[in-house]
GUVEX-254036 format. One record per residue (C-alpha): residue in three letters; x, y, z. Coordinates in steps of 0.02 Angstrom, whole numbers, padded with zeros to 5 digits, always signed. Layout:
N
alaXYZ
...
REM end
This chain:
892
met-04398-08487-02558
glu-04340-08343-02518
phe-04324-08184-02617
arg-04226-08060-02515
val-04204-07874-02602
leu-04176-07770-02458
gly-03980-07762-02465
thr-03899-07872-02609
val-04018-07970-02717
gln-04012-08158-02639
val-04116-08311-02684
leu-04129-08449-02533
asp-04215-08628-02573
gly-04220-08704-02405
gly-04099-08580-02317
gln-03969-08635-02438
ala-03900-08487-02585
val-03951-08503-02756
pro-03817-08450-02875
val-03899-08329-02975
ala-03805-08327-03153
ser-03787-08146-03239
arg-03817-07976-03180
arg-03986-07971-03301
gln-04073-08102-03202
glu-04041-08010-03063
gln-04113-07864-03141
leu-04268-07967-03195
leu-04316-08042-03030
ala-04275-07897-02943
leu-04410-07803-03055
leu-04529-07924-03053
val-04513-07911-02852
cys-04560-07714-02873
arg-04724-07748-02938
ala-04777-07881-02773
gly-04851-07999-02862
arg-04935-07898-03015
ala-04888-07939-03200
val-04762-07843-03286
thr-04804-07794-03444
thr-04653-07854-03592
glu-04646-07671-03649
thr-04575-07637-03480
leu-04449-07772-03462
ile-04376-07714-03619
asp-04380-07528-03580
glu-04279-07564-03421
leu-04152-07692-03472
trp-04112-07629-03634
pro-04137-07440-03638
glu-04022-07419-03759
arg-04023-07586-03872
ala-04211-07582-03876
gly-04274-07673-04054
pro-04336-07827-04144
ala-04235-07956-04058
thr-04260-07885-03895
gly-04437-07961-03854
lys-04345-08130-03899
asn-04175-08097-03777
leu-04307-08080-03656
gln-04399-08244-03691
val-04237-08320-03682
leu-04193-08220-03496
val-04365-08275-03415
his-04309-08453-03475
arg-04153-08467-03371
leu-04231-08349-03237
arg-04337-08516-03207
arg-04218-08621-03249
thr-04096-08560-03090
leu-04244-08547-02972
gly-04277-08718-03039
asp-04437-08713-03024
pro-04541-08649-03182
gly-04684-08614-03092
arg-04607-08447-03005
val-04605-08336-03155
val-04781-08352-03235
leu-04846-08292-03413
asp-05045-08225-03440
arg-05100-08082-03548
ser-05011-07928-03450
gly-04844-07970-03434
tyr-04743-08090-03330
arg-04767-08103-03135
leu-04689-08182-02998
arg-04771-08316-02887
ala-04722-08289-02727
gln-04828-08276-02547
val-04778-08119-02431
gln-04676-08206-02321
glu-04558-08256-02453
val-04499-08104-02510
asp-04436-07982-02373
ala-04482-07821-02465
trp-04666-07880-02486
his-04652-07961-02288
phe-04570-07784-02244
thr-04724-07665-02312
asp-04821-07779-02244
leu-04787-07804-02043
ala-04748-07612-02048
glu-04932-07582-02121
his-04973-07677-01961
gly-04867-07625-01861
gln-04910-07430-01893
ser-05080-07472-01861
ala-05053-07557-01683
leu-04983-07404-01660
arg-05127-07276-01742
arg-05251-07421-01590
his-05120-07355-01447
asp-05055-07546-01450
ala-04873-07496-01429
ala-04778-07657-01368
gly-04907-07725-01524
ala-04826-07589-01651
ala-04629-07604-01578
asp-04633-07796-01599
leu-04717-07793-01763
leu-04615-07620-01849
gly-04448-07723-01756
arg-04476-07871-01854
ala-04486-07770-02008
leu-04345-07672-01997
ala-04249-07844-01972
leu-04275-07873-02132
trp-04173-07751-02185
arg-03990-07800-02232
gly-03924-07638-02338
pro-03983-07531-02488
ala-04131-07604-02567
phe-04091-07667-02746
ser-03908-07641-02695
gly-03808-07605-02832
leu-03925-07618-02947
thr-04028-07454-02967
glu-03935-07378-03125
val-04122-07476-03179
gly-04223-07347-03174
ala-04379-07431-03119
leu-04259-07509-02977
ala-04209-07350-02907
asp-04377-07270-02911
ala-04416-07446-02778
ala-04291-07424-02680
ala-04315-07227-02646
leu-04474-07276-02612
leu-04429-07428-02479
glu-04320-07314-02404
arg-04458-07177-02366
gln-04556-07324-02289
arg-04416-07400-02191
arg-04390-07221-02131
gln-04593-07212-02072
ala-04564-07359-01996
leu-04403-07308-01866
thr-04498-07154-01815
ala-04646-07262-01777
arg-04561-07399-01692
met-04466-07230-01588
asp-04657-07185-01549
ala-04700-07354-01504
glu-04531-07369-01389
met-04556-07203-01305
ala-04742-07247-01281
leu-04664-07395-01182
gly-04532-07277-01090
arg-04402-07346-01183
his-04319-07159-01217
ala-04139-07197-01193
glu-04139-07364-01299
ile-04163-07251-01451
val-04054-07128-01442
pro-03929-07193-01544
glu-04030-07250-01691
ala-04113-07080-01672
ala-03953-06997-01670
ala-03894-07119-01824
leu-04062-07058-01919
leu-04045-06881-01907
ala-03849-06916-01966
glu-03950-06977-02140
asp-04036-06828-02150
pro-03992-06676-02026
leu-04161-06597-02121
asp-04279-06687-02044
glu-04369-06619-01882
pro-04463-06747-01842
val-04349-06868-01812
ala-04247-06706-01731
ala-04387-06691-01628
arg-04389-06902-01574
leu-04216-06868-01522
met-04226-06716-01416
thr-04355-06799-01322
ala-04297-06959-01310
leu-04110-06869-01231
his-04234-06752-01113
his-04295-06907-01036
ser-04150-07000-01010
gly-04087-06877-00920
gln-03973-06781-01068
arg-04047-06605-01072
lys-03868-06518-01119
glu-03870-06618-01278
ala-04052-06615-01301
leu-04014-06441-01324
glu-03877-06452-01433
val-03969-06563-01541
tyr-04079-06408-01565
arg-03947-06283-01581
arg-03881-06399-01718
thr-04018-06429-01820
arg-04062-06244-01828
ala-03879-06214-01875
val-03918-06333-02037
leu-04095-06293-02080
val-04046-06105-02080
arg-03904-06139-02201
glu-03965-06251-02310
leu-04161-06206-02339
gly-04158-06016-02248
val-04292-06053-02128
glu-04295-06063-01946
pro-04356-06237-01845
gly-04545-06249-01851
pro-04667-06245-01704
gln-04632-06425-01659
leu-04472-06420-01626
arg-04459-06221-01556
gly-04582-06298-01426
leu-04485-06435-01375
glu-04328-06301-01335
gln-04442-06201-01220
ala-04518-06352-01155
ile-04344-06409-01122
leu-04274-06232-01062
arg-04423-06249-00948
gly-04391-06395-00853
asp-04558-06459-00876
ala-04567-06655-00843
glu-04674-06749-00986
ile-04656-06665-01153
gly-04657-06763-01332
pro-04680-06712-01486
pro-04823-06590-01493
arg-04958-06660-01591
arg-05059-06514-01666
pro-05249-06574-01709
ala-05256-06517-01872
glu-05414-06387-01932
ala-05565-06514-01984
pro-05577-06455-02181
gly-05716-06362-02258
leu-05712-06358-02455
leu-05927-06378-02494
pro-05959-06216-02574
pro-06122-06125-02559
ala-06268-06226-02521
val-06436-06186-02622
pro-06565-06145-02479
asp-06697-06108-02618
leu-06712-06270-02711
thr-06863-06366-02750
gly-06960-06491-02843
arg-06814-06626-02760
glu-06885-06664-02573
ala-06897-06826-02609
glu-06705-06845-02660
leu-06663-06750-02522
asp-06738-06883-02419
arg-06657-07027-02474
leu-06502-06926-02467
ser-06525-06918-02278
glu-06581-07081-02280
ile-06412-07136-02356
leu-06274-07021-02244
ala-06416-07071-02092
gly-06384-07252-02119
arg-06195-07263-02100
arg-06137-07410-02051
ala-05973-07467-01956
gly-05897-07513-02134
pro-05810-07465-02283
pro-05915-07326-02346
val-06029-07356-02499
pro-06040-07205-02618
cys-06189-07140-02691
val-06195-07086-02842
ile-06318-06947-02920
ser-06349-06968-03106
gly-06433-06885-03212
met-06443-06771-03397
pro-06345-06605-03396
gly-06451-06455-03295
val-06573-06589-03200
gly-06485-06498-03026
lys-06350-06647-02983
ser-06233-06542-02897
ala-06367-06431-02821
leu-06462-06565-02744
ala-06273-06674-02670
val-06194-06484-02611
arg-06380-06459-02523
ala-06381-06633-02444
ala-06208-06618-02389
his-06238-06450-02321
asp-06396-06536-02186
his-06261-06673-02118
leu-06137-06582-02083
ala-06140-06628-01903
ser-06136-06798-01934
phe-05950-06747-02005
pro-05874-06652-01878
asp-05690-06706-01965
gly-05747-06599-02099
gln-05816-06610-02282
leu-05694-06621-02448
tyr-05764-06569-02609
ile-05688-06557-02781
asn-05769-06504-02957
leu-05683-06665-03089
arg-05751-06571-03241
gly-05791-06746-03282
ala-05903-06665-03424
gly-05778-06543-03502
ala-05615-06579-03613
arg-05485-06597-03477
pro-05561-06690-03324
val-05482-06670-03166
pro-05338-06813-03152
pro-05350-06903-02970
his-05200-06882-02962
asp-05223-06680-02953
ala-05377-06719-02852
leu-05266-06804-02719
ala-05145-06677-02704
arg-05304-06543-02679
phe-05373-06662-02513
leu-05216-06684-02443
arg-05173-06500-02431
ala-05318-06457-02357
leu-05288-06623-02237
gly-05147-06538-02184
val-05000-06621-02284
ser-04864-06494-02345
gly-04840-06472-02520
ala-04668-06537-02474
ser-04737-06691-02397
ile-04861-06766-02567
pro-04800-06919-02646
glu-04770-06912-02814
ser-04846-07058-02876
thr-05072-07080-02894
asp-05058-07251-02784
glu-04940-07176-02636
arg-05037-07012-02616
ala-05202-07123-02612
glu-05105-07233-02471
val-05090-07060-02373
tyr-05263-07031-02392
arg-05337-07150-02330
ala-05231-07159-02196
arg-05268-06976-02149
leu-05451-07009-02161
ser-05434-07172-02033
gly-05551-07163-01894
lys-05634-07002-01942
arg-05804-06944-02009
val-05787-06848-02182
leu-05903-06823-02291
val-05806-06820-02476
val-05918-06742-02620
leu-05841-06810-02806
asp-05923-06687-02911
asp-05948-06705-03102
ala-05873-06857-03125
ala-05798-06930-03296
asp-05807-07125-03247
glu-05758-07226-03109
gly-05574-07243-03135
gln-05572-07035-03079
val-05671-07078-02945
glu-05602-07242-02850
pro-05438-07193-02795
leu-05540-07037-02699
ile-05654-07137-02594
pro-05585-07189-02419
ala-05564-07355-02368
gly-05611-07315-02168
ala-05777-07328-02073
gly-05864-07154-02045
cys-05835-07081-02199
ala-05980-07074-02328
val-05945-07012-02531
leu-06093-06923-02608
ile-06019-06927-02821
thr-06130-06838-02966
ser-06113-06876-03138
arg-06189-06871-03300
ala-06160-07079-03304
ala-06247-07199-03179
leu-06049-07284-03153
thr-06126-07442-03154
ala-05964-07531-03137
leu-05916-07460-02973
pro-05937-07589-02861
gly-06077-07589-02721
ala-06126-07410-02731
tyr-06298-07350-02694
arg-06370-07257-02884
leu-06490-07106-02880
ala-06544-07078-03047
leu-06619-06886-03074
gly-06789-06849-03199
gly-06872-06687-03202
ala-06933-06641-03016
gly-07007-06774-02900
arg-06970-06920-03033
gly-06791-06952-02973
arg-06763-07154-02958
gly-06675-07210-02817
arg-06580-07396-02840
pro-06463-07471-02707
ala-06361-07587-02792
ala-06432-07783-02754
gln-06303-07824-02623
his-06354-07701-02505
asp-06535-07718-02502
his-06540-07736-02341
arg-06507-07562-02302
pro-06649-07437-02289
ser-06740-07425-02413
leu-06751-07254-02527
arg-06936-07253-02565
gly-07001-07167-02416
arg-07120-07033-02410
arg-07089-06842-02434
arg-07100-06732-02283
gly-07183-06577-02302
arg-07317-06540-02460
arg-07304-06596-02614
arg-07245-06452-02725
pro-07280-06431-02913
ala-07192-06542-03033
arg-07078-06460-03139
cys-06900-06451-03163
ala-06751-06434-03024
val-06701-06254-03043
arg-06669-06132-02894
ala-06816-06012-02876
ala-06770-05855-02956
ala-06885-05707-02908
ala-07014-05635-03027
gly-06906-05470-03058
pro-06780-05358-02992
ala-06865-05308-02827
his-06865-05478-02741
arg-06711-05554-02792
arg-06667-05713-02697
arg-06470-05737-02665
pro-06390-05879-02573
ala-06359-05797-02379
gly-06187-05734-02393
gly-06201-05699-02588
pro-06107-05546-02681
pro-06192-05344-02616
pro-06295-05267-02760
leu-06178-05223-02912
val-06252-05064-02940
asp-06390-04987-02887
arg-06566-05034-03004
pro-06640-04915-03106
ala-06839-04907-03085
arg-06883-04974-03257
gly-06819-05121-03332
thr-06738-05108-03507
ala-06821-05124-03657
arg-06745-05289-03651
his-06807-05336-03487
arg-06989-05256-03517
ala-06981-05403-03658
ser-07004-05515-03523
pro-07173-05550-03437
thr-07062-05553-03262
gly-06933-05418-03298
arg-06787-05520-03331
ala-06688-05545-03467
his-06718-05708-03592
pro-06596-05818-03572
arg-06570-05856-03757
ala-06577-05656-03792
ala-06439-05607-03650
val-06306-05736-03779
gly-06376-05701-03920
ala-06260-05618-04060
gly-06188-05440-04011
glu-06250-05434-03820
pro-06103-05367-03717
gly-06182-05513-03592
ala-06140-05622-03710
arg-05967-05565-03727
leu-05954-05594-03511
leu-06005-05750-03556
arg-05871-05782-03678
pro-05771-05972-03688
gly-05605-05876-03680
arg-05608-05818-03492
ala-05476-05926-03416
gly-05532-05998-03249
pro-05663-06147-03208
asp-05761-05973-03102
ala-05708-05792-03125
pro-05678-05634-03031
ser-05806-05498-03029
pro-05806-05400-03188
ala-05807-05252-03050
gly-05650-05307-02984
ala-05563-05407-03124
ala-05643-05340-03289
gly-05515-05390-03396
his-05536-05569-03333
ala-05699-05562-03398
gly-05661-05525-03583
leu-05770-05363-03554
arg-05650-05229-03518
val-05587-05200-03695
leu-05747-05232-03793
glu-05834-05081-03724
arg-05766-04930-03823
gly-05793-04749-03792
gly-05886-04654-03641
pro-05863-04610-03483
ala-05748-04745-03370
arg-05878-04748-03233
arg-05999-04770-03368
arg-05932-04932-03445
arg-05905-04993-03264
gln-06094-04959-03208
gly-06137-05060-03371
arg-06021-05198-03334
arg-06107-05214-03147
gly-06280-05199-03239
ile-06247-05357-03390
leu-06181-05443-03232
glu-06348-05405-03139
arg-06447-05463-03290
leu-06366-05631-03326
leu-06382-05657-03106
asp-06559-05659-03145
ala-06574-05724-03332
gln-06484-05892-03176
leu-06350-05905-03327
val-06213-05834-03200
glu-06212-05900-03021
tyr-06136-05823-02875
ala-05969-05957-02811
gly-05932-05864-02664
val-05793-05735-02620
asp-05610-05812-02641
gly-05446-05810-02531
ile-05429-05616-02553
gly-05620-05560-02535
glu-05668-05540-02712
pro-05813-05603-02765
arg-05809-05725-02896
tyr-05965-05820-03025
arg-05968-05983-03106
leu-06054-06017-03288
his-06139-06191-03310
asp-06065-06314-03463
leu-06225-06278-03557
val-06217-06105-03539
arg-06041-06094-03598
leu-06066-06192-03745
his-06239-06092-03799
ala-06124-05937-03780
lys-05967-06021-03861
glu-06097-06083-04044
arg-06174-05893-04037
leu-06023-05796-04023
ala-05939-05930-04161
ala-06097-05905-04279
asp-06126-05720-04256
glu-05968-05643-04214
pro-05825-05570-04358
glu-05689-05698-04361
gly-05553-05686-04270
glu-05644-05574-04116
gly-05645-05708-03999
asp-05461-05771-03981
ala-05429-05575-03995
ala-05536-05554-03827
thr-05448-05681-03765
ile-05282-05636-03814
arg-05332-05464-03713
leu-05374-05596-03572
leu-05202-05670-03554
gly-05117-05496-03569
ser-05227-05448-03412
tyr-05174-05605-03310
leu-04989-05577-03388
ala-04999-05417-03319
leu-05064-05456-03138
ala-04952-05614-03116
glu-04804-05497-03159
gln-04875-05377-03030
ala-04897-05510-02892
his-04709-05587-02933
arg-04638-05376-02913
arg-04730-05356-02762
gln-04694-05525-02699
tyr-04513-05504-02704
gly-04475-05310-02710
gly-04436-05303-02891
asp-04425-05399-03017
tyr-04276-05522-02964
thr-04227-05695-03026
val-04333-05674-03196
leu-04358-05659-03338
his-04511-05573-03458
gly-04542-05579-03644
asp-04614-05449-03747
ala-04814-05508-03737
pro-04921-05376-03750
arg-05004-05335-03573
trp-05168-05278-03556
asp-05149-05168-03369
leu-05279-05125-03240
asp-05319-04976-03167
ala-05208-04922-03011
ala-05340-04931-02879
thr-05421-05095-02959
leu-05249-05150-02972
asp-05203-05119-02768
arg-05354-05193-02706
leu-05307-05360-02806
leu-05141-05341-02752
ala-05114-05296-02578
asp-05088-05473-02516
pro-05002-05543-02685
ala-04978-05699-02616
gly-05164-05739-02581
trp-05192-05664-02781
leu-05078-05800-02857
arg-05174-05922-02740
ser-05336-05895-02790
glu-05325-05874-02976
arg-05198-06029-02992
leu-05340-06123-03063
gly-05352-05968-03177
leu-05168-05960-03225
leu-05146-06138-03255
ala-05303-06114-03409
ala-05213-05952-03447
val-05062-06068-03505
asp-05158-06210-03586
gln-05258-06073-03687
ala-05106-05957-03741
ala-05038-06139-03806
arg-05196-06159-03887
leu-05161-05995-04002
asp-04973-06025-04013
leu-04914-05894-03918
ser-04774-05939-03880
glu-04699-05787-03786
thr-04863-05775-03684
cys-04851-05937-03628
trp-04676-05956-03563
asp-04705-05758-03473
leu-04851-05827-03388
ala-04783-06018-03353
leu-04604-05906-03294
thr-04700-05802-03180
ala-04813-05915-03096
val-04680-06005-03028
thr-04689-05871-02897
leu-04848-05983-02815
phe-04787-06152-02903
glu-04628-06132-02784
ala-04697-06067-02619
gln-04832-06191-02588
cys-04743-06341-02688
his-04873-06345-02849
phe-04749-06484-02930
glu-04859-06541-03036
asp-04912-06374-03090
trp-04733-06304-03114
glu-04706-06464-03240
arg-04845-06451-03322
thr-04856-06277-03364
ser-04665-06283-03419
glu-04694-06424-03513
thr-04818-06372-03609
ala-04746-06179-03645
leu-04575-06289-03679
ala-04689-06386-03807
val-04764-06221-03897
ala-04612-06141-03887
met-04500-06254-03977
his-04640-06290-04117
ala-04622-06089-04151
gly-04444-06100-04151
asp-04443-06004-03990
val-04255-06006-03946
arg-04263-05859-03783
gly-04437-05973-03766
glu-04339-06146-03755
ala-04213-06072-03640
ala-04330-06006-03516
met-04416-06181-03477
arg-04287-06293-03503
his-04210-06162-03342
ser-04374-06194-03281
leu-04383-06371-03276
gly-04187-06399-03218
ser-04235-06280-03083
leu-04404-06393-03025
asp-04289-06564-03049
leu-04176-06444-02909
phe-04321-06424-02796
arg-04352-06610-02801
gln-04161-06642-02777
arg-04171-06731-02938
tyr-03997-06679-03009
ala-03962-06800-03144
ala-04125-06722-03221
ala-04104-06588-03187
lys-03913-06544-03269
pro-03960-06592-03449
his-04100-06461-03441
leu-03984-06333-03362
asp-03856-06370-03483
ala-03976-06349-03623
ala-04026-06175-03541
val-03867-06104-03534
asp-03820-06148-03727
leu-03994-06090-03784
phe-03967-05936-03691
ala-03806-05898-03753
ala-03865-05920-03933
val-03981-05766-03925
gly-03872-05666-03823
asp-03987-05651-03645
arg-03829-05648-03538
his-03967-05637-03389
gly-04071-05810-03426
gln-03890-05853-03449
ala-03832-05812-03284
leu-03978-05876-03193
ala-03925-06063-03277
leu-03771-06055-03247
arg-03803-06035-03075
asn-03896-06147-03031
ala-03803-06277-03139
ala-03654-06239-03030
leu-03759-06296-02878
ile-03754-06467-02990
asp-03566-06477-02963
arg-03558-06404-02809
met-03674-06549-02747
ser-03606-06678-02853
gly-03434-06667-02788
ala-03346-06524-02911
pro-03313-06385-02813
asp-03188-06322-02924
thr-03301-06355-03088
ala-03438-06248-02974
leu-03310-06102-02927
gly-03299-06075-03136
arg-03463-06074-03161
tyr-03527-05973-03028
arg-03371-05850-03069
arg-03450-05822-03248
ala-03635-05802-03190
leu-03574-05678-03063
ala-03475-05553-03206
met-03641-05572-03304
leu-03762-05517-03145
arg-03654-05374-03101
glu-03692-05342-03262
val-03870-05330-03315
gly-03901-05272-03136
asp-03963-05414-03048
arg-03929-05377-02888
his-04003-05500-02783
ala-03926-05645-02897
glu-03774-05607-02863
ala-03781-05582-02674
his-03833-05757-02687
val-03703-05798-02809
leu-03562-05718-02677
gly-03635-05821-02530
ser-03623-05968-02625
ile-03443-05928-02694
ala-03390-05907-02513
gln-03469-06049-02446
ile-03354-06146-02584
his-03212-06068-02511
ile-03266-06070-02321
asp-03296-06295-02376
gln-03126-06294-02433
gly-03044-06223-02286
arg-03006-06028-02360
thr-03112-05922-02239
ala-02980-05768-02263
thr-03053-05773-02443
ala-03207-05801-02405
ala-03240-05662-02269
pro-03242-05504-02419
leu-03352-05605-02503
leu-03459-05629-02362
ala-03464-05452-02332
gln-03501-05392-02491
ala-03663-05526-02501
leu-03702-05462-02338
ala-03702-05274-02397
met-03820-05282-02544
tyr-03945-05400-02437
arg-03950-05266-02322
glu-03978-05148-02461
leu-04121-05247-02554
arg-04180-05274-02372
asp-04186-05452-02379
gln-04205-05509-02203
arg-04181-05684-02249
gly-04031-05658-02343
ala-03915-05571-02216
ala-03960-05696-02102
gln-03900-05851-02202
ile-03741-05733-02237
leu-03760-05676-02041
asn-03749-05878-02024
arg-03598-05902-02104
thr-03496-05773-02025
gly-03536-05864-01864
gly-03633-05713-01822
asp-03758-05741-01680
ala-03898-05602-01705
pro-04030-05685-01791
arg-04015-05787-01635
arg-04032-05655-01513
arg-04169-05584-01619
ala-04279-05748-01575
arg-04268-05749-01448
arg-04300-05536-01395
gly-04432-05603-01537
gly-04511-05430-01664
arg-04387-05352-01772
gly-04217-05313-01731
arg-04061-05197-01798
leu-03920-05299-01901
pro-03735-05233-01869
gly-03728-05052-01968
gly-03895-04974-01900
his-03997-05048-02066
arg-04151-05134-01990
asp-04182-05308-02045
gly-04382-05308-02071
pro-04456-05317-02241
arg-04485-05185-02352
gln-04677-05189-02325
arg-04780-05275-02204
arg-04843-05448-02216
pro-04945-05548-02110
his-04866-05684-02026
arg-04875-05871-02132
arg-04879-06038-02065
gly-04824-06166-02189
pro-04696-06161-02347
arg-04616-06003-02350
pro-04653-05878-02473
ala-04566-05874-02638
arg-04465-05701-02602
gln-04376-05780-02443
arg-04315-05949-02567
arg-04270-05843-02686
gly-04164-05742-02574
gln-04076-05884-02497
ala-03863-05885-02512
asp-03851-06077-02504
gly-03924-06260-02499
arg-03984-06388-02606
arg-04102-06295-02709
pro-04097-06165-02836
ala-04119-05993-02786
gly-04297-05983-02891
gly-04378-06092-03031
gly-04357-05911-03118
REM end
């Protein structure tokens, strides 16, 4: 029996068509096929098949439908019921979608092994199974639409892989028609354009290859406002030079190095380090066997794993991946987010990261295939959190730290830490043939004591990790009274977090992110800036520095390296944080903790607002509330925001935590303002999951508080995110609601921004007249509120509709107005987009000359301030300036 879904749904028995009696049976069969032989729960089937009429009777309806499908298939054993639900029992070769996936995976594997002939054969057989769009005619069912989209992406991947195989065999002319058709389906696909250019060049069609580049560049500039990437530009130059051998350039990705600084003076763990060395040195050709380091809190698991990883850097030339999974905290990092972090480190752009966890895991394993990478998973909560993060290929190694032994993790080594010198290493029984973990200690035996980082006896002999922070302030010659209370001159840990201590306030759990900047650089973040009232500013700053020095000496705070803008950062151990929280709750006046958190959030909000303003050149296409800000001094602000995009990247986790803390305190206006301002980062770096989570969090808070404007802002944000993902049906209800809610509270600016993005949906849905009406309404409001940047964008969009409908004379003055505005705003990209619509060739001439040029009228087209050259996703300001395209002009 054959089940075909790559096209219209068909069932064949012995080559003869089996008529499926009803459309509902086709939908049921397709849903079972989607799961590739795994069970589908009855709840899922009911929700998908009867989304509007689910009720008590639908369970019986499902049973009847399954019975009828079994009768249609003539074999009751084809659809079986087990504890998990219903599943289709079939061989891989009997279901075309399963067979396609299997052949495509084997074909791509052959291509990675440089078996071009085998890859071309396997991929050709896989693609021959397609008869049309997957699940044709059934994609009104949500799960089937998602499955069809996934299969379509796999089809395009298989097609491009087969093109590579054919080109490796010298069959360039044969792939030209197929590559041209694939590029016509998606003119923005630069890798496909590169393959078509290569094939045309090797087929003697040099002129046609350059024409492909010209058309692709025009589409990229018009639709996305970006120039072609280095791959296409390099190909164009190679063809112009007449290079004999060209191909899509394969730039080696930079090896990731995510490990935190090592601790050089770790004592009392020599035997455990020896054992980890044996494990890391004893890797075999098979799949990696993870090593789980477990033990009670504070025993030194993380320090041991990181030290062992640093000791073996040379064994893993392809890089090291590290993540703190925060399993012991209230919100462990889900595998979905951890995979996104790893994929970015492995060179996958944010826009190319799949949405589902399973797909991310597949790409992750493919990226690590054939490489030697060390993966360190710190503070794991359970087996389910780490299993998707374990690579499949040989050559990799995995170190996991956890308070639990993770006994359900199959085939793992386990190293249980007690006091120093009492670790108990146990390889899994099935791996007893590996080298023994009971090796002798090297060197002199040291005293058995708690495994702690060696601390100096006094301030003059402080020892810090290599490359640690510079001294924050010169230490006084004599210790304070609290220093003298300790024989070593150091503050006693319990005293340092006692009631009323400034140190306790620095350890305040209200701090937003997982680590904090130096209080000397951003004291507001640490919760101290507003707690120290009175006295000269210099004395207050030195007091903050002195407190940090004492906490470092007491080992209550540890140096965590520098961030992307060169600021030193510090982190707290979970136990220290917990103890500080308990002491503050017991000894501080009621409400003081929340007040400090509100000041902290005000500091984040002020910095994020300034970063957005400096990134954009002004408060364009963004909304703000009246939540209190807590501004830093001008010198600190200028230092932190010298690179506003860099500050946003460094504070990403802090911004996420700040939104959560504002939600915890029901600070609706602070919450949605932070979430909306952070879109500057999420949009530029394609952090779509962060964008979605913060907006949904703020939306829930706003709705609970009855904050109509906040609800409107978050509906607008979520709708804009759906537009970026090209989910027009999902974006429409959000944006329509945002328009109505903004109107209800009289917010003309917000209403205009929501109308502008709603008009884009109308235009992409084939309703240009409706879009034109919305654009004109938005234009009037934007002129009223003075958002000239958004006004220029809307003028360009209106002009594009006129151009599409052949009214070029009507479009010309609108384009002239938009061009003048972009020049006035010194928006280089917006001006280039308008020139592209008018047929101007200034951008092309400028690109060939290199550097900055002059636009007509004597205006220099450079940005307002010098910015470093960026690779990868373009800055948010550039996206917001786009004059047309399938994506909105900004999430804000």
